[in-house]
PAROKOL-729507 format. One line per 3 residues: their letters; for each residue x, y, z of N, C-alpha, C, CB. Coordinates in Angstrom, 1 decimal. Each point is the difference from the previous one (the first is absolute). Glycine has a CB too. Layout:
N
A) X/Y/Z/X/Y/Z/X/Y/Z/X/Y/Z; ... $
//
This chain:
154
MYY) 4.5/-10.0/9.6/-0.8/1.1/-0.6/-1.3/-1.1/-0.3/2.0/2.1/-1.2; -3.5/-1.5/0.9/-1.2/-0.7/0.2/-0.5/1.2/-1.2/-0.3/-1.2/3.0; -1.1/0.5/-3.9/-0.5/0.7/-0.8/-1.4/-0.8/-0.2/2.3/1.2/-1.0 $
GAY) -2.9/0.0/0.5/-1.5/-0.4/0.5/-0.6/0.2/-1.7/-0.2/0.9/3.2; 0.5/-1.1/-4.3/-0.2/0.0/-1.2/1.1/0.5/-0.8/-2.2/0.2/0.6; 2.3/-1.6/-1.8/0.7/0.7/-1.2/-0.6/-0.3/-1.2/2.1/-0.2/1.2 $
YSV) -2.0/1.0/-2.1/-1.3/-0.1/-1.0/1.0/0.2/-1.5/-2.4/1.3/1.7; 2.8/-3.0/-2.4/0.8/0.1/-1.0/0.0/1.1/-1.6/-0.3/-2.3/1.3; -1.3/2.6/-1.2/-0.3/1.1/-0.7/-0.8/1.0/0.1/0.5/-1.1/-0.8 $
DVI) -0.2/1.7/1.2/-0.6/1.4/0.5/0.0/1.3/-1.2/1.0/-0.8/2.8; -2.0/1.8/-2.6/-0.1/0.9/-0.8/-0.5/1.6/0.6/-0.3/-2.2/-1.6; 0.5/1.5/3.2/-0.8/1.4/0.7/1.4/0.8/1.1/-3.3/-1.4/0.1 $
NGP) 4.0/0.9/-0.4/1.3/0.4/1.4/0.7/0.3/-1.0/0.1/-1.6/2.2; 0.7/2.6/-3.2/0.2/0.5/-0.8/0.1/0.2/-1.4/0.1/-0.2/1.8; 0.8/0.4/-2.7/-0.6/0.3/-1.4/0.6/-1.3/-0.6/0.1/2.9/-0.2 $
GTR) -1.3/-3.6/-0.5/0.5/-1.3/-1.0/-0.7/-1.1/1.1/2.7/0.9/-1.5; -2.1/-2.2/0.5/-0.2/-1.0/0.7/1.3/-0.5/1.0/-1.7/-0.4/-1.9; 1.2/0.0/2.9/1.0/0.0/1.1/-0.4/-1.2/1.0/0.5/2.8/-0.2 $
ATL) 0.9/-3.0/1.1/0.1/-1.5/1.2/-0.6/1.5/1.0/2.8/-2.7/-0.5; -3.6/2.0/1.4/-0.4/0.8/1.2/0.3/-1.1/1.5/-2.2/1.5/-1.8; 3.2/-0.7/2.7/-0.2/-0.8/1.2/-0.2/1.0/1.0/1.5/-2.0/-0.5 $
FVS) -2.5/1.5/1.6/-0.5/1.2/1.3/0.6/-1.0/0.5/-2.4/1.6/0.2; 3.3/-1.1/0.5/0.7/-0.5/1.2/-0.6/0.3/1.4/1.9/0.1/-1.4; -1.6/-0.9/2.8/-0.9/0.6/1.2/0.8/0.6/0.8/-1.4/-1.6/0.0 $
GCI) 0.8/2.3/1.2/0.6/0.9/0.9/0.1/1.0/-0.5/1.0/-1.2/0.9; -2.0/2.2/-0.4/0.1/1.7/0.0/-0.1/0.7/1.8/-1.7/0.0/-3.0; 2.4/0.5/2.4/0.0/1.1/2.0/-1.1/1.0/-0.5/3.2/0.3/1.3 $
HQC) -3.5/0.4/-2.3/-0.3/1.2/-0.5/-1.8/0.0/0.2/2.3/0.0/-1.8; -2.5/-1.5/1.6/-2.0/-0.3/0.3/-0.6/1.0/-0.3/0.0/-1.1/1.9; -0.2/2.1/-3.0/-0.7/0.6/-0.6/-1.4/0.1/0.3/1.7/-0.3/-1.3 $
RGC) -2.5/1.3/1.6/-1.4/0.2/0.2/-0.8/-0.5/-1.6/0.6/2.3/2.2; -1.4/-2.9/-2.3/-0.3/-0.7/-1.6/0.8/-1.1/-1.0/-0.9/2.1/0.2; 1.9/-2.4/0.3/0.6/-0.7/-0.5/-0.6/-1.5/-0.9/1.3/1.5/2.0 $
YNQ) -1.1/-1.7/-2.9/-0.7/-0.7/-0.5/0.6/-1.5/0.0/-0.7/1.9/-1.1; 1.7/-1.7/1.6/0.9/-1.4/0.2/0.3/0.1/1.8/1.6/0.0/-3.0; -2.6/-0.2/3.4/0.5/0.0/1.8/0.8/-1.7/0.2/-2.7/1.8/1.2 $
STW) 2.2/-2.4/-2.3/0.1/-1.5/0.8/1.8/-0.5/-0.4/-3.3/-0.8/-0.4; 3.8/1.8/0.4/1.7/0.1/-0.8/0.9/0.5/1.5/-0.7/1.2/-3.3; -0.1/-0.5/4.0/0.5/1.4/1.2/0.9/-1.7/0.8/-2.9/2.9/0.5 $
NPK) 2.1/-3.8/0.2/1.1/-0.7/0.6/1.1/-0.6/-0.7/-1.6/-0.3/1.4; 2.7/0.4/-1.0/1.2/-0.8/-0.4/0.0/-1.4/-0.6/0.8/1.3/1.6; -1.5/-1.9/-0.8/0.3/-1.2/-0.2/-1.5/-1.0/-0.3/2.3/0.7/1.4 $
SGK) -2.8/0.4/-2.7/-1.5/-0.6/-0.2/-0.1/0.1/-1.6/-1.2/1.0/2.4; 0.9/-2.2/-2.8/-0.1/-0.7/-1.3/1.1/-1.1/-0.3/-1.1/2.2/-0.7; 1.7/-2.0/-0.4/0.8/-1.3/0.2/2.0/0.4/0.0/-2.6/-1.6/-1.7 $
VFD) 3.2/0.9/1.9/1.7/0.0/0.5/0.0/0.0/-1.5/0.9/-1.3/2.6; 0.1/2.2/-3.2/1.0/0.7/-0.8/1.2/-1.1/-0.2/-0.7/2.5/0.9; 0.3/-3.5/-1.9/1.5/-0.9/0.4/0.7/-0.1/-1.6/-1.0/-2.0/2.5 $
ADM) 1.7/1.7/-2.7/0.6/-0.2/-1.2/-0.6/-0.7/-1.4/1.7/0.2/1.8; -2.8/-1.2/-1.4/-0.9/0.1/-1.1/-0.4/1.0/-0.9/-0.5/-1.4/1.2; -0.1/2.2/0.0/-1.0/1.3/-0.3/0.9/1.0/-0.4/-1.9/-0.4/1.8 $
EQQ) 3.3/0.3/-1.6/0.9/1.1/-0.8/0.0/-0.5/-1.0/1.2/0.8/1.4; -0.8/-2.5/-1.4/0.1/-0.3/-1.7/-1.2/0.2/-1.0/1.5/-1.6/0.8; -2.8/1.6/-0.6/-1.3/0.3/-0.6/0.0/1.0/-0.3/-1.1/-1.2/0.9 $
IID) 2.0/2.6/-0.2/-0.6/1.2/-0.8/1.2/0.4/-0.8/-1.8/1.0/1.8; 2.8/-1.8/-1.7/1.2/0.1/-1.1/-0.4/-1.0/-0.6/2.0/0.8/1.0; -2.7/-1.6/-1.3/-0.3/-1.0/-1.5/-0.9/0.8/-0.3/0.4/-2.4/0.3 $
DLN) -1.9/3.1/0.3/-1.1/0.8/-0.3/0.7/1.2/-0.8/-1.6/-0.7/2.1; 2.8/1.7/-1.9/0.3/0.9/-0.8/0.7/-0.3/-0.9/-0.2/1.2/1.4; 0.6/-2.5/-1.8/0.8/-0.4/-1.0/-0.9/-0.7/-1.1/2.0/-0.2/1.6 $
DTR) -3.0/-0.1/-1.2/-0.9/-0.9/-0.5/-0.5/1.1/-1.5/-0.9/-1.6/2.8; 1.6/0.7/-3.7/-0.1/0.6/-1.2/-1.8/0.1/-0.8/2.8/-0.9/0.0; -3.8/-0.3/0.5/-1.4/-0.1/-0.1/-0.7/1.4/0.1/0.1/-2.2/0.9 $
IKR) 0.3/2.6/0.4/-0.5/1.0/0.3/0.3/1.4/0.6/-1.0/-1.8/-0.1; 1.3/2.3/-0.6/1.3/1.4/-0.2/-0.2/0.7/1.4/-0.3/0.8/-2.9; 0.9/-0.9/3.7/0.3/1.3/0.7/1.0/1.3/0.4/-1.1/-1.7/0.5 $
RGL) 0.4/2.6/-0.2/0.4/1.6/0.0/1.3/-0.5/1.3/-2.9/2.0/-0.7; 2.1/-2.5/2.1/0.9/0.5/1.0/-0.7/-0.9/1.1/0.8/2.6/-0.9; 0.1/-2.5/2.0/-0.1/-0.4/1.4/-0.6/1.2/0.5/1.8/-1.6/0.1 $
SLS) -3.4/1.4/0.8/-0.4/1.0/1.1/0.1/-0.4/1.3/-1.5/0.7/-1.5; 1.8/0.1/2.5/0.5/-0.4/1.7/-1.0/0.7/0.5/2.6/0.0/0.1; -3.8/-0.4/0.4/-0.6/0.6/1.5/-0.4/-0.7/1.1/-0.7/1.3/-1.2 $
GGD) -0.4/-0.8/1.6/0.2/-1.0/1.3/-1.9/0.4/0.5/3.7/0.4/0.9; -3.2/-0.3/0.7/1.6/0.1/0.7/0.6/0.5/-0.6/0.3/-1.5/0.9; 0.7/1.8/-0.3/1.2/0.7/-0.3/1.1/-0.7/-0.8/-0.5/1.2/2.0 $
PLL) 0.6/-0.6/-3.2/1.7/-1.0/0.2/1.2/0.3/0.4/-0.7/-0.8/-1.6; 0.4/2.4/1.9/1.2/0.3/1.0/0.2/0.2/1.4/0.2/0.8/-1.6; -1.4/-2.0/2.2/0.2/-0.1/1.5/1.3/-0.4/0.3/-2.2/-0.6/0.4 $
PSN) 2.9/0.6/0.5/1.3/-0.5/0.2/0.2/-1.4/0.0/0.2/1.9/1.0; -1.2/-2.5/-0.8/0.1/-1.2/0.0/0.2/-0.9/-1.1/-1.0/0.5/1.7; 0.2/0.3/-2.7/-0.6/-0.8/-1.3/1.8/0.8/-0.6/-4.0/0.1/-0.3 $
LPG) 4.5/0.8/0.2/0.9/-0.1/-0.4/1.1/-0.8/-0.8/-1.1/1.0/1.3; 1.5/-1.7/-0.3/0.9/-1.1/-0.5/-0.6/-0.9/-1.4/0.8/0.0/2.6; -2.2/-0.4/-2.1/-1.0/-0.4/-1.0/0.1/0.3/-1.2/-1.2/0.1/1.5 $
ITK) 1.0/1.5/-1.5/-0.2/0.8/-1.1/1.2/0.5/-0.8/-1.9/0.5/1.2; 3.0/-0.3/-0.7/1.1/0.6/-0.5/0.4/-1.9/-1.2/0.9/2.5/2.9; -0.6/-3.0/-2.3/0.4/-1.6/-0.6/-0.7/0.4/-0.9/0.4/-1.9/1.6 $
LVD) -2.3/1.9/-1.5/-0.7/-0.6/-1.4/0.7/1.1/-0.7/-2.5/-1.2/0.4; 2.1/2.8/0.0/0.5/0.8/-1.2/1.6/-0.3/-0.8/-1.6/1.7/1.2; 2.8/-2.0/0.0/1.1/-0.8/-0.7/-0.1/-1.0/-1.6/0.4/0.2/2.6 $
RVR) -1.6/-0.5/-2.4/-0.3/-1.6/-1.0/-0.4/0.8/-1.1/-1.1/-2.3/1.6; 0.4/3.0/-1.3/-0.7/0.7/-1.0/0.8/0.6/-0.5/-1.9/0.2/0.9; 2.5/0.6/-0.4/1.1/1.2/-0.8/0.8/-1.2/-0.8/0.6/2.4/2.1 $
SEC) 0.0/-3.6/-1.4/1.1/-0.5/-0.7/-0.7/-0.9/-1.4/1.6/-0.1/2.4; -2.9/-0.5/-2.1/-0.4/-1.4/-0.5/-1.4/0.4/-1.2/0.9/-1.6/2.7; -1.2/2.9/-2.7/-1.1/0.6/-0.9/0.3/1.7/0.3/-2.1/-2.3/0.4 $
PDK) 3.2/2.3/-1.0/0.9/1.7/-0.4/-1.3/0.9/-0.6/2.7/-1.0/-1.1; -4.0/0.1/-0.1/-0.1/1.5/-0.5/-1.6/-0.1/0.5/2.0/0.5/-2.4; -2.1/-0.5/3.7/-1.0/-0.4/0.8/-0.5/1.4/1.5/1.2/-3.1/-0.8 $
DIW) -1.9/3.9/0.5/0.1/0.9/1.0/-0.4/0.0/1.4/0.0/0.9/-1.7; 0.3/-0.5/2.5/-0.5/-0.1/1.5/-0.9/1.2/0.9/2.2/-1.4/-0.1; -3.3/0.8/0.3/-0.7/1.0/0.4/-0.6/0.1/1.4/-0.4/0.0/-2.2 $
LWS) 0.7/0.3/3.3/-0.3/0.4/1.3/-0.5/0.4/0.9/0.7/-0.3/-0.8; -1.8/0.3/1.9/-0.8/0.6/0.5/0.7/-0.1/1.3/-2.0/-0.3/-1.5; 1.7/1.8/2.4/0.2/-0.5/1.5/-0.7/1.5/0.5/2.6/-1.9/0.1 $
GYL) -3.1/1.7/1.4/-0.3/0.7/0.8/1.2/0.9/0.3/-1.8/-1.5/0.7; 3.2/1.1/-0.9/0.8/0.8/0.8/0.2/1.4/-0.9/1.1/-2.2/1.2; -1.1/2.9/-1.1/1.1/1.4/-0.7/1.0/0.3/-0.6/-0.6/0.3/1.2 $
LEE) 1.4/-0.3/-2.5/1.4/-0.4/-0.5/0.4/1.1/0.8/0.1/-1.2/-2.5; -0.3/2.4/2.9/0.8/1.4/1.0/0.4/-1.3/1.5/-1.9/3.2/-0.8; 1.2/-4.3/1.3/0.0/-0.5/1.2/0.2/-1.3/-0.1/-1.3/1.5/0.8 $
LSK) 1.7/-1.7/-1.7/1.0/-1.8/-0.2/1.5/-0.2/0.7/-1.1/-0.1/-2.7; 1.1/-1.1/3.6/1.3/-0.1/0.2/0.8/-0.4/-1.0/-0.5/-0.2/2.0; 1.3/0.2/-1.4/1.7/-0.3/-1.4/-0.3/-1.0/-0.5/2.3/0.7/1.1 $
EQQ) -2.8/-1.6/-0.4/-0.2/-1.8/-0.5/-1.1/0.2/-1.1/0.3/-1.5/2.5; -1.5/2.1/-2.4/-1.0/0.2/-0.8/0.6/0.9/-0.8/-1.9/-0.6/1.5; 2.3/1.9/-1.7/0.2/0.4/-1.1/1.4/-0.6/-0.7/-1.5/2.0/0.8 $
QLI) 1.9/-3.2/-0.1/1.3/-0.7/-1.1/-1.5/-0.9/-0.5/3.4/-0.4/1.4; -4.0/-0.3/-1.4/-1.2/-0.6/-0.5/-0.7/0.7/-1.2/-0.1/-0.7/2.4; 0.0/2.2/-1.9/-1.2/0.4/-0.9/0.9/0.7/-1.2/-2.3/0.3/2.0 $
DKV) 3.8/0.3/-2.0/1.1/-0.2/-1.1/0.0/-0.7/-1.0/0.9/0.3/1.4; -1.6/-1.2/-0.8/-0.1/-1.8/-1.2/-1.5/0.2/-1.1/0.9/-2.2/2.5; -1.7/2.9/-1.7/-1.4/0.0/-0.9/-0.1/1.1/-0.7/-1.2/-1.3/1.6 $
DVL) 0.2/1.3/-2.6/-0.2/0.9/-0.8/-0.8/1.0/0.0/0.7/-1.4/-0.8; -1.9/0.8/1.6/-1.0/0.9/0.2/0.0/-0.1/2.0/-1.5/-0.5/-3.1; 0.8/1.5/3.9/-0.3/-0.1/1.3/-1.2/1.0/0.1/2.4/-0.7/0.7 $
IDG) -3.7/0.1/0.0/-0.9/0.4/-0.1/0.2/0.4/1.7/-1.2/-1.3/-2.5; 1.1/3.0/2.8/0.0/-0.8/1.8/-0.9/1.0/0.4/2.6/-1.1/0.9; -2.4/1.0/0.8/-1.4/0.3/0.9/-1.4/-0.6/0.1/1.1/1.9/-0.3 $
KFD) -1.4/-1.5/1.9/-1.0/-0.7/0.4/-1.3/-0.1/-1.2/0.9/0.7/2.5; -1.7/-1.4/-2.6/-1.2/0.4/-0.1/-1.0/0.9/0.9/0.5/-1.8/-1.0; -0.9/3.0/0.4/-0.8/0.2/0.5/-1.5/0.5/-0.4/2.0/-0.1/0.9 $
ENL) -2.7/-0.9/-0.3/-1.5/0.2/-0.5/-0.9/1.5/-0.4/0.1/-2.1/1.4; 0.6/2.9/-0.5/-0.9/1.4/-0.1/0.8/0.6/-1.5/-0.5/0.7/3.3; 1.6/-1.5/-3.8/0.6/0.2/-1.0/-0.3/-0.8/-1.4/1.5/0.6/1.8 $
ADP) -2.3/-1.1/-1.8/-0.1/-1.2/-0.6/-0.9/0.6/-1.1/0.2/-2.0/2.1; 0.4/1.5/-3.4/-0.2/-0.1/-1.5/-0.2/-1.0/-0.9/1.1/1.5/0.3; -1.9/-2.4/-0.5/-0.1/-0.5/-0.9/0.3/0.0/-1.4/-0.9/-0.1/1.5 $
SLS) 1.4/1.4/-1.7/0.2/0.4/-1.5/1.4/-0.2/-0.7/-1.7/1.6/0.7; 2.3/-1.4/1.0/1.4/0.2/0.0/1.6/-1.4/-0.9/-1.5/1.6/2.7; 1.7/-1.6/-3.2/0.9/-1.2/-0.6/0.7/-0.2/0.9/0.3/0.5/-2.2 $
FRG) -0.3/-2.1/3.0/0.9/-0.5/0.4/0.4/0.3/1.6/0.4/0.2/-2.5; -1.1/0.5/3.1/-0.3/0.6/1.6/-1.4/0.4/0.5/2.3/1.0/-0.4; -2.4/-1.6/1.0/-1.3/0.2/0.6/-0.5/1.7/0.6/0.6/-2.7/0.7 $
SSN) 0.2/3.5/-0.2/-0.4/0.8/0.1/1.1/1.3/-0.1/-1.7/-1.5/1.1; 1.7/2.6/-1.3/0.5/0.9/-0.4/0.8/0.6/0.7/-1.6/0.0/-0.9; 2.1/-0.4/2.0/1.6/0.3/1.1/0.9/-1.0/-0.5/-1.0/0.7/2.6 $
QII) 0.8/-1.9/-3.7/0.8/-0.6/0.2/0.9/0.6/-1.4/-1.4/-2.0/1.7; 2.4/1.2/-2.0/1.1/0.6/-0.9/0.8/-0.6/-1.3/0.1/0.8/2.2; -0.2/-0.7/-3.3/0.5/-1.3/-1.0/1.1/0.6/0.2/-1.5/-0.9/-1.9 $
HRI) 2.8/0.5/2.4/1.3/0.0/0.0/1.2/-0.7/-1.2/-1.1/0.3/2.4; 1.1/0.0/-3.7/0.6/-0.7/-1.2/1.9/0.6/0.4/-2.8/0.1/-2.4; 3.2/-1.8/2.9/0.9/0.1/0.7/1.1/-0.5/-0.8/-1.3/0.0/1.9 $
L) 1.3/-0.9/-3.2/0.5/-0.8/-0.9/0.1/0.8/-1.4/-0.7/-2.0/1.3 $
//
């Protein structure tokens, strides 16, 4: 798995102060996407054990209290990203149990494969649906267009 960016302190992508990972790889390629540099699944940097540990360490850092982890992209639910994202989510659940996990995906909840659904069952919030520039609304919280739905999972 590759990632395009990691923000150890983020106040935009979810409620409160968070750590945010933008993974690489997206088949949706929505018109007007603000993160086109992540469409190629091999763009950016390799997501390795050091980066995974950095996220865990940041979430457990008591100097800057973070509410949770945000996963975006690209698309964290791209089948090639599932093993890496599942491993990270499992570690966050185990080692940072007081943190919430938000995940953005262009896939719709009702269209998820069994493997994708298994991952979603471990997150707190899923924002699903492709970005639609015709429905773009900057006044919306945590989503770019009105067709995207915020699902509270846990």
